[in-house]
All heavy atoms as a GROMACS GRO file, in nm:
protein
  567
    1MET      N    1  -3.590  17.003  -4.310
    1MET     CA    2  -3.613  16.893  -4.218
    1MET      C    3  -3.497  16.792  -4.217
    1MET      O    4  -3.460  16.745  -4.110
    1MET     CB    5  -3.745  16.825  -4.255
    1MET     CG    6  -3.794  16.730  -4.152
    1MET     SD    7  -3.837  16.816  -4.001
    1MET     CE    8  -3.916  16.689  -3.914
    2PRO      N    9  -3.439  16.756  -4.334
    2PRO     CA   10  -3.327  16.662  -4.330
    2PRO      C   11  -3.209  16.713  -4.247
    2PRO      O   12  -3.141  16.635  -4.181
    2PRO     CB   13  -3.288  16.645  -4.476
    2PRO     CG   14  -3.407  16.683  -4.554
    2PRO     CD   15  -3.478  16.786  -4.472
    3GLU      N   16  -3.188  16.845  -4.250
    3GLU     CA   17  -3.078  16.902  -4.172
    3GLU      C   18  -3.101  16.884  -4.023
    3GLU      O   19  -3.007  16.859  -3.947
    3GLU     CB   20  -3.060  17.051  -4.204
    3GLU     CG   21  -3.005  17.077  -4.342
    3GLU     CD   22  -3.112  17.075  -4.450
    3GLU    OE1   23  -3.233  17.079  -4.416
    3GLU    OE2   24  -3.077  17.067  -4.569
    4LEU      N   25  -3.225  16.896  -3.980
    4LEU     CA   26  -3.258  16.873  -3.839
    4LEU      C   27  -3.227  16.730  -3.798
    4LEU      O   28  -3.170  16.706  -3.691
    4LEU     CB   29  -3.406  16.904  -3.813
    4LEU     CG   30  -3.440  17.048  -3.783
    4LEU    CD1   31  -3.591  17.068  -3.790
    4LEU    CD2   32  -3.388  17.087  -3.649
    5VAL      N   33  -3.265  16.637  -3.882
    5VAL     CA   34  -3.240  16.495  -3.853
    5VAL      C   35  -3.089  16.470  -3.847
    5VAL      O   36  -3.040  16.399  -3.759
    5VAL     CB   37  -3.309  16.405  -3.958
    5VAL    CG1   38  -3.270  16.260  -3.938
    5VAL    CG2   39  -3.460  16.421  -3.950
    6GLN      N   40  -3.015  16.528  -3.940
    6GLN     CA   41  -2.871  16.509  -3.940
    6GLN      C   42  -2.806  16.570  -3.817
    6GLN      O   43  -2.712  16.513  -3.760
    6GLN     CB   44  -2.811  16.569  -4.067
    6GLN     CG   45  -2.848  16.492  -4.192
    6GLN     CD   46  -2.808  16.564  -4.319
    6GLN    OE1   47  -2.762  16.678  -4.315
    6GLN    NE2   48  -2.825  16.497  -4.432
    7ASN      N   49  -2.856  16.684  -3.772
    7ASN     CA   50  -2.802  16.747  -3.652
    7ASN      C   51  -2.834  16.666  -3.526
    7ASN      O   52  -2.751  16.656  -3.436
    7ASN     CB   53  -2.853  16.890  -3.638
    7ASN     CG   54  -2.788  16.984  -3.736
    7ASN    OD1   55  -2.675  16.962  -3.778
    7ASN    ND2   56  -2.859  17.088  -3.775
    8VAL      N   57  -2.953  16.609  -3.520
    8VAL     CA   58  -2.988  16.522  -3.407
    8VAL      C   59  -2.899  16.399  -3.406
    8VAL      O   60  -2.850  16.355  -3.301
    8VAL     CB   61  -3.138  16.484  -3.411
    8VAL    CG1   62  -3.169  16.374  -3.313
    8VAL    CG2   63  -3.224  16.605  -3.384
    9THR      N   64  -2.874  16.343  -3.524
    9THR     CA   65  -2.785  16.227  -3.536
    9THR      C   66  -2.646  16.261  -3.486
    9THR      O   67  -2.586  16.185  -3.408
    9THR     CB   68  -2.779  16.179  -3.683
    9THR    OG1   69  -2.910  16.148  -3.727
    9THR    CG2   70  -2.689  16.059  -3.697
   10LEU      N   71  -2.594  16.373  -3.530
   10LEU     CA   72  -2.461  16.415  -3.486
   10LEU      C   73  -2.457  16.437  -3.335
   10LEU      O   74  -2.361  16.400  -3.268
   10LEU     CB   75  -2.419  16.542  -3.560
   10LEU     CG   76  -2.282  16.598  -3.526
   10LEU    CD1   77  -2.174  16.495  -3.559
   10LEU    CD2   78  -2.258  16.727  -3.599
   11THR      N   79  -2.562  16.496  -3.280
   11THR     CA   80  -2.570  16.518  -3.136
   11THR      C   81  -2.567  16.386  -3.060
   11THR      O   82  -2.497  16.374  -2.958
   11THR     CB   83  -2.696  16.597  -3.100
   11THR    OG1   84  -2.694  16.722  -3.171
   11THR    CG2   85  -2.705  16.624  -2.951
   12LEU      N   86  -2.640  16.287  -3.107
   12LEU     CA   87  -2.640  16.156  -3.041
   12LEU      C   88  -2.502  16.091  -3.046
   12LEU      O   89  -2.457  16.030  -2.948
   12LEU     CB   90  -2.744  16.065  -3.105
   12LEU     CG   91  -2.889  16.099  -3.077
   12LEU    CD1   92  -2.982  16.009  -3.160
   12LEU    CD2   93  -2.920  16.086  -2.930
   13ILE      N   94  -2.433  16.106  -3.158
   13ILE     CA   95  -2.298  16.049  -3.171
   13ILE      C   96  -2.201  16.119  -3.076
   13ILE      O   97  -2.118  16.054  -3.012
   13ILE     CB   98  -2.251  16.056  -3.318
   13ILE    CG1   99  -2.334  15.958  -3.402
   13ILE    CG2  100  -2.103  16.025  -3.329
   13ILE    CD1  101  -2.313  15.972  -3.550
   14VAL      N  102  -2.214  16.250  -3.064
   14VAL     CA  103  -2.128  16.324  -2.972
   14VAL      C  104  -2.156  16.283  -2.827
   14VAL      O  105  -2.064  16.270  -2.746
   14VAL     CB  106  -2.146  16.476  -2.992
   14VAL    CG1  107  -2.082  16.555  -2.880
   14VAL    CG2  108  -2.090  16.518  -3.126
   15ILE      N  109  -2.282  16.260  -2.795
   15ILE     CA  110  -2.318  16.215  -2.659
   15ILE      C  111  -2.258  16.078  -2.630
   15ILE      O  112  -2.208  16.053  -2.520
   15ILE     CB  113  -2.471  16.216  -2.641
   15ILE    CG1  114  -2.522  16.359  -2.635
   15ILE    CG2  115  -2.511  16.140  -2.515
   15ILE    CD1  116  -2.673  16.372  -2.637
   16ILE      N  117  -2.260  15.988  -2.727
   16ILE     CA  118  -2.199  15.856  -2.708
   16ILE      C  119  -2.050  15.871  -2.681
   16ILE      O  120  -1.996  15.810  -2.588
   16ILE     CB  121  -2.224  15.765  -2.830
   16ILE    CG1  122  -2.371  15.728  -2.840
   16ILE    CG2  123  -2.138  15.638  -2.822
   16ILE    CD1  124  -2.409  15.658  -2.970
   17GLY      N  125  -1.983  15.953  -2.760
   17GLY     CA  126  -1.840  15.974  -2.741
   17GLY      C  127  -1.808  16.041  -2.609
   17GLY      O  128  -1.714  16.004  -2.538
   18SER      N  129  -1.888  16.139  -2.573
   18SER     CA  130  -1.865  16.210  -2.447
   18SER      C  131  -1.889  16.121  -2.327
   18SER      O  132  -1.816  16.130  -2.228
   18SER     CB  133  -1.957  16.333  -2.439
   18SER     OG  134  -1.929  16.423  -2.542
   19SER      N  135  -1.990  16.036  -2.334
   19SER     CA  136  -2.016  15.947  -2.221
   19SER      C  137  -1.905  15.843  -2.207
   19SER      O  138  -1.869  15.805  -2.095
   19SER     CB  139  -2.152  15.878  -2.235
   19SER     OG  140  -2.152  15.789  -2.345
   20ALA      N  141  -1.848  15.800  -2.318
   20ALA     CA  142  -1.735  15.706  -2.310
   20ALA      C  143  -1.613  15.776  -2.249
   20ALA      O  144  -1.542  15.717  -2.166
   20ALA     CB  145  -1.701  15.653  -2.449
   21MET      N  146  -1.591  15.901  -2.288
   21MET     CA  147  -1.478  15.975  -2.230
   21MET      C  148  -1.503  16.005  -2.083
   21MET      O  149  -1.409  16.001  -2.002
   21MET     CB  150  -1.455  16.104  -2.307
   21MET     CG  151  -1.392  16.081  -2.442
   21MET     SD  152  -1.352  16.233  -2.527
   21MET     CE  153  -1.507  16.272  -2.603
   22ALA      N  154  -1.626  16.034  -2.045
   22ALA     CA  155  -1.658  16.059  -1.905
   22ALA      C  156  -1.637  15.932  -1.823
   22ALA      O  157  -1.598  15.939  -1.706
   22ALA     CB  158  -1.801  16.108  -1.891
   23GLY      N  159  -1.660  15.819  -1.883
   23GLY     CA  160  -1.638  15.693  -1.814
   23GLY      C  161  -1.492  15.669  -1.780
   23GLY      O  162  -1.460  15.605  -1.680
   24THR      N  163  -1.403  15.724  -1.861
   24THR     CA  164  -1.261  15.706  -1.834
   24THR      C  165  -1.216  15.785  -1.711
   24THR      O  166  -1.114  15.750  -1.651
   24THR     CB  167  -1.174  15.747  -1.955
   24THR    OG1  168  -1.193  15.885  -1.981
   24THR    CG2  169  -1.209  15.664  -2.076
   25ILE      N  170  -1.290  15.887  -1.672
   25ILE     CA  171  -1.251  15.964  -1.554
   25ILE      C  172  -1.348  15.942  -1.438
   25ILE      O  173  -1.355  16.024  -1.348
   25ILE     CB  174  -1.240  16.115  -1.587
   25ILE    CG1  175  -1.370  16.170  -1.643
   25ILE    CG2  176  -1.125  16.139  -1.682
   25ILE    CD1  177  -1.372  16.320  -1.657
   26GLY      N  178  -1.423  15.833  -1.442
   26GLY     CA  179  -1.506  15.796  -1.329
   26GLY      C  180  -1.655  15.811  -1.349
   26GLY      O  181  -1.731  15.800  -1.253
   27GLY      N  182  -1.700  15.835  -1.470
   27GLY     CA  183  -1.842  15.854  -1.495
   27GLY      C  184  -1.920  15.725  -1.513
   27GLY      O  185  -2.041  15.727  -1.526
   28GLY      N  186  -1.853  15.612  -1.514
   28GLY     CA  187  -1.920  15.484  -1.534
   28GLY      C  188  -1.940  15.453  -1.681
   28GLY      O  189  -1.894  15.526  -1.769
   29GLY      N  190  -2.007  15.345  -1.709
   29GLY     CA  191  -2.036  15.309  -1.847
   29GLY      C  192  -1.925  15.233  -1.915
   29GLY      O  193  -1.836  15.176  -1.852
   30LEU      N  194  -1.930  15.233  -2.048
   30LEU     CA  195  -1.833  15.156  -2.127
   30LEU      C  196  -1.690  15.209  -2.114
   30LEU      O  197  -1.595  15.132  -2.114
   30LEU     CB  198  -1.874  15.154  -2.274
   30LEU     CG  199  -1.990  15.062  -2.309
   30LEU    CD1  200  -2.028  15.080  -2.456
   30LEU    CD2  201  -1.956  14.919  -2.281
   31GLY      N  202  -1.676  15.339  -2.101
   31GLY     CA  203  -1.542  15.396  -2.083
   31GLY      C  204  -1.479  15.348  -1.953
   31GLY      O  205  -1.359  15.317  -1.948
   32ASP      N  206  -1.558  15.340  -1.850
   32ASP     CA  207  -1.509  15.292  -1.720
   32ASP      C  208  -1.469  15.145  -1.729
   32ASP      O  209  -1.364  15.106  -1.677
   32ASP     CB  210  -1.618  15.311  -1.615
   32ASP     CG  211  -1.572  15.273  -1.476
   32ASP    OD1  212  -1.459  15.309  -1.439
   32ASP    OD2  213  -1.650  15.207  -1.405
   33ILE      N  214  -1.549  15.066  -1.796
   33ILE     CA  215  -1.517  14.923  -1.812
   33ILE      C  216  -1.388  14.907  -1.892
   33ILE      O  217  -1.302  14.826  -1.857
   33ILE     CB  218  -1.634  14.849  -1.879
   33ILE    CG1  219  -1.753  14.842  -1.784
   33ILE    CG2  220  -1.592  14.708  -1.922
   33ILE    CD1  221  -1.879  14.788  -1.848
   34ALA      N  222  -1.375  14.985  -1.999
   34ALA     CA  223  -1.255  14.975  -2.083
   34ALA      C  224  -1.130  15.010  -2.005
   34ALA      O  225  -1.028  14.941  -2.014
   34ALA     CB  226  -1.268  15.066  -2.205
   35ILE      N  227  -1.136  15.116  -1.925
   35ILE     CA  228  -1.018  15.157  -1.849
   35ILE      C  229  -0.991  15.064  -1.732
   35ILE      O  230  -0.879  15.016  -1.712
   35ILE     CB  231  -1.035  15.302  -1.798
   35ILE    CG1  232  -1.032  15.399  -1.915
   35ILE    CG2  233  -0.927  15.339  -1.696
   35ILE    CD1  234  -0.901  15.403  -1.991
   36ARG      N  235  -1.096  15.036  -1.653
   36ARG     CA  236  -1.076  14.959  -1.530
   36ARG      C  237  -1.036  14.814  -1.556
   36ARG      O  238  -0.944  14.762  -1.494
   36ARG     CB  239  -1.204  14.963  -1.445
   36ARG     CG  240  -1.185  14.900  -1.309
   36ARG     CD  241  -1.307  14.912  -1.225
   36ARG     NE  242  -1.332  15.056  -1.204
   36ARG     CZ  243  -1.433  15.102  -1.134
   36ARG    NH1  244  -1.519  15.019  -1.082
   36ARG    NH2  245  -1.451  15.231  -1.118
   37TYR      N  246  -1.106  14.749  -1.646
   37TYR     CA  247  -1.079  14.607  -1.669
   37TYR      C  248  -0.983  14.584  -1.786
   37TYR      O  249  -0.896  14.498  -1.780
   37TYR     CB  250  -1.210  14.531  -1.692
   37TYR     CG  251  -1.300  14.534  -1.572
   37TYR    CD1  252  -1.412  14.615  -1.568
   37TYR    CD2  253  -1.271  14.455  -1.462
   37TYR    CE1  254  -1.494  14.618  -1.456
   37TYR    CE2  255  -1.352  14.458  -1.350
   37TYR     CZ  256  -1.463  14.540  -1.349
   37TYR     OH  257  -1.544  14.544  -1.238
   38GLY      N  258  -1.001  14.658  -1.893
   38GLY     CA  259  -0.918  14.636  -2.011
   38GLY      C  260  -0.778  14.690  -1.998
   38GLY      O  261  -0.681  14.619  -2.024
   39TYR      N  262  -0.767  14.816  -1.956
   39TYR     CA  263  -0.636  14.881  -1.952
   39TYR      C  264  -0.561  14.851  -1.823
   39TYR      O  265  -0.446  14.808  -1.825
   39TYR     CB  266  -0.654  15.032  -1.969
   39TYR     CG  267  -0.525  15.109  -1.970
   39TYR    CD1  268  -0.441  15.105  -2.080
   39TYR    CD2  269  -0.489  15.186  -1.861
   39TYR    CE1  270  -0.322  15.175  -2.082
   39TYR    CE2  271  -0.370  15.257  -1.861
   39TYR     CZ  272  -0.288  15.252  -1.971
   39TYR     OH  273  -0.171  15.322  -1.972
   40MET      N  274  -0.625  14.871  -1.709
   40MET     CA  275  -0.555  14.856  -1.581
   40MET      C  276  -0.524  14.710  -1.545
   40MET      O  277  -0.427  14.683  -1.477
   40MET     CB  278  -0.635  14.920  -1.468
   40MET     CG  279  -0.640  15.070  -1.476
   40MET     SD  280  -0.731  15.135  -1.337
   40MET     CE  281  -0.713  15.310  -1.364
   41ARG      N  282  -0.608  14.619  -1.593
   41ARG     CA  283  -0.586  14.477  -1.563
   41ARG      C  284  -0.526  14.402  -1.681
   41ARG      O  285  -0.517  14.279  -1.680
   41ARG     CB  286  -0.716  14.411  -1.520
   41ARG     CG  287  -0.769  14.466  -1.389
   41ARG     CD  288  -0.890  14.391  -1.344
   41ARG     NE  289  -0.945  14.452  -1.223
   41ARG     CZ  290  -1.055  14.413  -1.164
   41ARG    NH1  291  -1.124  14.312  -1.216
   41ARG    NH2  292  -1.098  14.473  -1.056
   42PHE      N  293  -0.487  14.475  -1.783
   42PHE     CA  294  -0.422  14.418  -1.902
   42PHE      C  295  -0.504  14.307  -1.968
   42PHE      O  296  -0.451  14.204  -2.008
   42PHE     CB  297  -0.282  14.366  -1.868
   42PHE     CG  298  -0.192  14.470  -1.808
   42PHE    CD1  299  -0.160  14.468  -1.675
   42PHE    CD2  300  -0.142  14.572  -1.889
   42PHE    CE1  301  -0.078  14.566  -1.620
   42PHE    CE2  302  -0.060  14.670  -1.835
   42PHE     CZ  303  -0.028  14.667  -1.700
   43GLN      N  304  -0.634  14.329  -1.978
   43GLN     CA  305  -0.723  14.233  -2.045
   43GLN      C  306  -0.762  14.293  -2.181
   43GLN      O  307  -0.860  14.366  -2.194
   43GLN     CB  308  -0.846  14.205  -1.960
   43GLN     CG  309  -0.812  14.136  -1.829
   43GLN     CD  310  -0.934  14.112  -1.742
   43GLN    OE1  311  -1.042  14.164  -1.769
   43GLN    NE2  312  -0.916  14.033  -1.638
   44ALA      N  313  -0.681  14.259  -2.280
   44ALA     CA  314  -0.699  14.317  -2.413
   44ALA      C  315  -0.834  14.282  -2.474
   44ALA      O  316  -0.892  14.362  -2.547
   44ALA     CB  317  -0.587  14.271  -2.506
   45GLY      N  318  -0.887  14.165  -2.443
   45GLY     CA  319  -1.016  14.124  -2.497
   45GLY      C  320  -1.128  14.217  -2.455
   45GLY      O  321  -1.215  14.253  -2.536
   46ILE      N  322  -1.127  14.257  -2.329
   46ILE     CA  323  -1.230  14.349  -2.279
   46ILE      C  324  -1.214  14.486  -2.342
   46ILE      O  325  -1.311  14.550  -2.381
   46ILE     CB  326  -1.227  14.356  -2.125
   46ILE    CG1  327  -1.272  14.222  -2.068
   46ILE    CG2  328  -1.314  14.469  -2.074
   46ILE    CD1  329  -1.266  14.211  -1.919
   47MET      N  330  -1.090  14.530  -2.353
   47MET     CA  331  -1.064  14.661  -2.414
   47MET      C  332  -1.112  14.663  -2.558
   47MET      O  333  -1.182  14.756  -2.600
   47MET     CB  334  -0.914  14.692  -2.409
   47MET     CG  335  -0.879  14.825  -2.469
   47MET     SD  336  -0.936  14.961  -2.371
   47MET     CE  337  -0.784  15.002  -2.292
   48ILE      N  338  -1.078  14.562  -2.634
   48ILE     CA  339  -1.120  14.556  -2.774
   48ILE      C  340  -1.272  14.544  -2.785
   48ILE      O  341  -1.334  14.608  -2.870
   48ILE     CB  342  -1.049  14.439  -2.845
   48ILE    CG1  343  -0.900  14.470  -2.857
   48ILE    CG2  344  -1.108  14.412  -2.982
   48ILE    CD1  345  -0.815  14.354  -2.902
   49SER      N  346  -1.332  14.465  -2.697
   49SER     CA  347  -1.478  14.448  -2.700
   49SER      C  348  -1.550  14.580  -2.676
   49SER      O  349  -1.647  14.612  -2.745
   49SER     CB  350  -1.522  14.348  -2.593
   49SER     OG  351  -1.466  14.222  -2.618
   50THR      N  352  -1.505  14.657  -2.578
   50THR     CA  353  -1.572  14.784  -2.550
   50THR      C  354  -1.554  14.883  -2.666
   50THR      O  355  -1.648  14.955  -2.700
   50THR     CB  356  -1.522  14.847  -2.419
   50THR    OG1  357  -1.380  14.859  -2.424
   50THR    CG2  358  -1.562  14.764  -2.300
   51VAL      N  359  -1.438  14.883  -2.727
   51VAL     CA  360  -1.415  14.972  -2.842
   51VAL      C  361  -1.503  14.930  -2.958
   51VAL      O  362  -1.565  15.015  -3.024
   51VAL     CB  363  -1.266  14.974  -2.881
   51VAL    CG1  364  -1.245  15.045  -3.012
   51VAL    CG2  365  -1.182  15.038  -2.771
   52VAL      N  366  -1.514  14.801  -2.982
   52VAL     CA  367  -1.599  14.751  -3.091
   52VAL      C  368  -1.746  14.786  -3.063
   52VAL      O  369  -1.819  14.828  -3.154
   52VAL     CB  370  -1.579  14.600  -3.111
   52VAL    CG1  371  -1.686  14.541  -3.202
   52VAL    CG2  372  -1.442  14.573  -3.169
   53ILE      N  373  -1.790  14.771  -2.939
   53ILE     CA  374  -1.928  14.806  -2.904
   53ILE      C  375  -1.955  14.953  -2.929
   53ILE      O  376  -2.059  14.991  -2.985
   53ILE     CB  377  -1.958  14.768  -2.757
   53ILE    CG1  378  -1.965  14.617  -2.742
   53ILE    CG2  379  -2.089  14.832  -2.710
   53ILE    CD1  380  -1.970  14.568  -2.598
   54LEU      N  381  -1.861  15.039  -2.891
   54LEU     CA  382  -1.879  15.183  -2.915
   54LEU      C  383  -1.884  15.214  -3.064
   54LEU      O  384  -1.966  15.295  -3.109
   54LEU     CB  385  -1.766  15.262  -2.848
   54LEU     CG  386  -1.775  15.271  -2.696
   54LEU    CD1  387  -1.645  15.327  -2.640
   54LEU    CD2  388  -1.892  15.357  -2.656
   55ILE      N  389  -1.798  15.150  -3.142
   55ILE     CA  390  -1.798  15.172  -3.287
   55ILE      C  391  -1.930  15.127  -3.348
   55ILE      O  392  -1.988  15.196  -3.432
   55ILE     CB  393  -1.678  15.102  -3.353
   55ILE    CG1  394  -1.548  15.172  -3.313
   55ILE    CG2  395  -1.692  15.098  -3.505
   55ILE    CD1  396  -1.423  15.098  -3.354
   56VAL      N  397  -1.978  15.012  -3.306
   56VAL     CA  398  -2.105  14.960  -3.359
   56VAL      C  399  -2.220  15.053  -3.321
   56VAL      O  400  -2.308  15.082  -3.403
   56VAL     CB  401  -2.131  14.816  -3.309
   56VAL    CG1  402  -2.273  14.772  -3.336
   56VAL    CG2  403  -2.032  14.720  -3.373
   57MET      N  404  -2.219  15.103  -3.196
   57MET     CA  405  -2.325  15.196  -3.154
   57MET      C  406  -2.326  15.321  -3.241
   57MET      O  407  -2.433  15.365  -3.286
   57MET     CB  408  -2.305  15.234  -3.007
   57MET     CG  409  -2.341  15.127  -2.909
   57MET     SD  410  -2.298  15.169  -2.739
   57MET     CE  411  -2.394  15.315  -2.710
   58VAL      N  412  -2.209  15.377  -3.266
   58VAL     CA  413  -2.201  15.498  -3.349
   58VAL      C  414  -2.246  15.468  -3.491
   58VAL      O  415  -2.321  15.546  -3.552
   58VAL     CB  416  -2.058  15.555  -3.346
   58VAL    CG1  417  -2.039  15.660  -3.454
   58VAL    CG2  418  -2.027  15.613  -3.209
   59GLN      N  419  -2.205  15.355  -3.546
   59GLN     CA  420  -2.244  15.321  -3.683
   59GLN      C  421  -2.394  15.300  -3.696
   59GLN      O  422  -2.456  15.341  -3.796
   59GLN     CB  423  -2.168  15.196  -3.731
   59GLN     CG  424  -2.022  15.221  -3.755
   59GLN     CD  425  -1.998  15.323  -3.863
   59GLN    OE1  426  -2.063  15.324  -3.967
   59GLN    NE2  427  -1.904  15.412  -3.837
   60VAL      N  428  -2.455  15.235  -3.597
   60VAL     CA  429  -2.599  15.213  -3.601
   60VAL      C  430  -2.674  15.345  -3.593
   60VAL      O  431  -2.769  15.369  -3.669
   60VAL     CB  432  -2.642  15.116  -3.488
   60VAL    CG1  433  -2.792  15.116  -3.469
   60VAL    CG2  434  -2.593  14.976  -3.517
   61VAL      N  435  -2.633  15.433  -3.503
   61VAL     CA  436  -2.697  15.564  -3.492
   61VAL      C  437  -2.681  15.642  -3.622
   61VAL      O  438  -2.776  15.704  -3.671
   61VAL     CB  439  -2.640  15.643  -3.372
   61VAL    CG1  440  -2.684  15.788  -3.375
   61VAL    CG2  441  -2.681  15.578  -3.241
   62GLN      N  442  -2.562  15.637  -3.681
   62GLN     CA  443  -2.538  15.707  -3.807
   62GLN      C  444  -2.624  15.650  -3.919
   62GLN      O  445  -2.683  15.725  -3.997
   62GLN     CB  446  -2.390  15.697  -3.845
   62GLN     CG  447  -2.354  15.773  -3.971
   62GLN     CD  448  -2.362  15.923  -3.951
   62GLN    OE1  449  -2.299  15.974  -3.860
   62GLN    NE2  450  -2.437  15.991  -4.034
   63TRP      N  451  -2.634  15.518  -3.926
   63TRP     CA  452  -2.715  15.456  -4.031
   63TRP      C  453  -2.862  15.493  -4.016
   63TRP      O  454  -2.929  15.528  -4.114
   63TRP     CB  455  -2.698  15.304  -4.027
   63TRP     CG  456  -2.774  15.236  -4.134
   63TRP    CD1  457  -2.739  15.223  -4.265
   63TRP    CD2  458  -2.903  15.175  -4.121
   63TRP    NE1  459  -2.838  15.156  -4.333
   63TRP    CE2  460  -2.939  15.124  -4.248
   63TRP    CE3  461  -2.990  15.156  -4.014
   63TRP    CZ2  462  -3.060  15.060  -4.269
   63TRP    CZ3  463  -3.110  15.091  -4.037
   63TRP    CH2  464  -3.143  15.044  -4.163
   64ILE      N  465  -2.913  15.486  -3.895
   64ILE     CA  466  -3.054  15.520  -3.871
   64ILE      C  467  -3.079  15.667  -3.904
   64ILE      O  468  -3.179  15.702  -3.967
   64ILE     CB  469  -3.094  15.487  -3.726
   64ILE    CG1  470  -3.097  15.336  -3.706
   64ILE    CG2  471  -3.229  15.548  -3.691
   64ILE    CD1  472  -3.114  15.292  -3.561
   65GLY      N  473  -2.988  15.755  -3.862
   65GLY     CA  474  -3.003  15.897  -3.892
   65GLY      C  475  -3.002  15.925  -4.041
   65GLY      O  476  -3.083  16.004  -4.090
   66ASP      N  477  -2.911  15.861  -4.114
   66ASP     CA  478  -2.907  15.879  -4.259
   66ASP      C  479  -3.034  15.826  -4.325
   66ASP      O  480  -3.087  15.888  -4.417
   66ASP     CB  481  -2.785  15.808  -4.318
   66ASP     CG  482  -2.655  15.876  -4.284
   66ASP    OD1  483  -2.658  15.993  -4.239
   66ASP    OD2  484  -2.549  15.813  -4.302
   67PHE      N  485  -3.082  15.714  -4.278
   67PHE     CA  486  -3.204  15.654  -4.333
   67PHE      C  487  -3.323  15.748  -4.313
   67PHE      O  488  -3.399  15.776  -4.406
   67PHE     CB  489  -3.230  15.518  -4.267
   67PHE     CG  490  -3.357  15.452  -4.313
   67PHE    CD1  491  -3.362  15.389  -4.436
   67PHE    CD2  492  -3.470  15.453  -4.234
   67PHE    CE1  493  -3.479  15.328  -4.479
   67PHE    CE2  494  -3.586  15.393  -4.275
   67PHE     CZ  495  -3.591  15.329  -4.399
   68ILE      N  496  -3.338  15.799  -4.191
   68ILE     CA  497  -3.450  15.890  -4.162
   68ILE      C  498  -3.436  16.019  -4.242
   68ILE      O  499  -3.534  16.072  -4.295
   68ILE     CB  500  -3.459  15.917  -4.011
   68ILE    CG1  501  -3.499  15.790  -3.937
   68ILE    CG2  502  -3.559  16.029  -3.982
   68ILE    CD1  503  -3.492  15.800  -3.787
   69SER      N  504  -3.314  16.068  -4.253
   69SER     CA  505  -3.291  16.191  -4.329
   69SER      C  506  -3.330  16.175  -4.475
   69SER      O  507  -3.392  16.263  -4.534
   69SER     CB  508  -3.144  16.231  -4.318
   69SER     OG  509  -3.117  16.345  -4.394
   70ARG      N  510  -3.294  16.062  -4.534
   70ARG     CA  511  -3.334  16.036  -4.674
   70ARG      C  512  -3.484  16.021  -4.687
   70ARG      O  513  -3.544  16.068  -4.784
   70ARG     CB  514  -3.263  15.912  -4.726
   70ARG     CG  515  -3.119  15.935  -4.765
   70ARG     CD  516  -3.063  15.818  -4.844
   70ARG     NE  517  -3.077  15.692  -4.775
   70ARG     CZ  518  -2.987  15.637  -4.693
   70ARG    NH1  519  -2.875  15.702  -4.669
   70ARG    NH2  520  -3.006  15.522  -4.635
   71ARG      N  521  -3.548  15.956  -4.591
   71ARG     CA  522  -3.693  15.937  -4.595
   71ARG      C  523  -3.767  16.069  -4.586
   71ARG      O  524  -3.864  16.093  -4.657
   71ARG     CB  525  -3.740  15.848  -4.479
   71ARG     CG  526  -3.722  15.705  -4.501
   71ARG     CD  527  -3.822  15.661  -4.604
   71ARG     NE  528  -3.836  15.516  -4.589
   71ARG     CZ  529  -3.907  15.444  -4.668
   71ARG    NH1  530  -3.971  15.498  -4.767
   71ARG    NH2  531  -3.913  15.315  -4.651
   72VAL      N  532  -3.720  16.156  -4.497
   72VAL     CA  533  -3.783  16.285  -4.479
   72VAL      C  534  -3.762  16.373  -4.601
   72VAL      O  535  -3.851  16.449  -4.642
   72VAL     CB  536  -3.728  16.354  -4.352
   72VAL    CG1  537  -3.774  16.498  -4.341
   72VAL    CG2  538  -3.769  16.278  -4.229
   73ASP      N  539  -3.647  16.362  -4.665
   73ASP     CA  540  -3.616  16.444  -4.781
   73ASP      C  541  -3.700  16.407  -4.901
   73ASP      O  542  -3.738  16.494  -4.980
   73ASP     CB  543  -3.467  16.429  -4.815
   73ASP     CG  544  -3.419  16.535  -4.911
   73ASP    OD1  545  -3.478  16.645  -4.912
   73ASP    OD2  546  -3.321  16.508  -4.983
   74HIS      N  547  -3.734  16.280  -4.916
   74HIS     CA  548  -3.812  16.234  -5.032
   74HIS      C  549  -3.961  16.235  -5.009
   74HIS      O  550  -4.039  16.208  -5.097
   74HIS     CB  551  -3.769  16.094  -5.074
   74HIS     CG  552  -3.628  16.089  -5.123
   74HIS    ND1  553  -3.589  16.152  -5.239
   74HIS    CD2  554  -3.517  16.035  -5.071
   74HIS    CE1  555  -3.461  16.134  -5.258
   74HIS    NE2  556  -3.414  16.062  -5.156
   75ARG      N  557  -4.003  16.260  -4.885
   75ARG     CA  558  -4.143  16.265  -4.845
   75ARG      C  559  -4.214  16.143  -4.889
   75ARG      O  560  -4.302  16.108  -4.935
   75ARG     CB  561  -4.209  16.391  -4.894
   75ARG     CG  562  -4.148  16.510  -4.827
   75ARG     CD  563  -4.192  16.634  -4.893
   75ARG     NE  564  -4.079  16.723  -4.878
   75ARG     CZ  565  -4.079  16.846  -4.907
   75ARG    NH1  566  -4.186  16.901  -4.955
   75ARG    NH2  567  -3.976  16.920  -4.890
   0.00000   0.00000   0.00000
């Protein structure tokens, strides 16, 4: 069971990364905001903010996944 939780966690992290990359080529979302406003308009604050938001999202998902995995393992 812990392996299933870890795999779901990894899948969610990959989806976050993929959606950010899709945003850079027109898919919308945080990747689109980072490219359109941060990179193309030279607004470093927006670029840094979107990168920080993505990092925080990944860390939160990873922390929750690890927590659930440990809980399931110890029953």
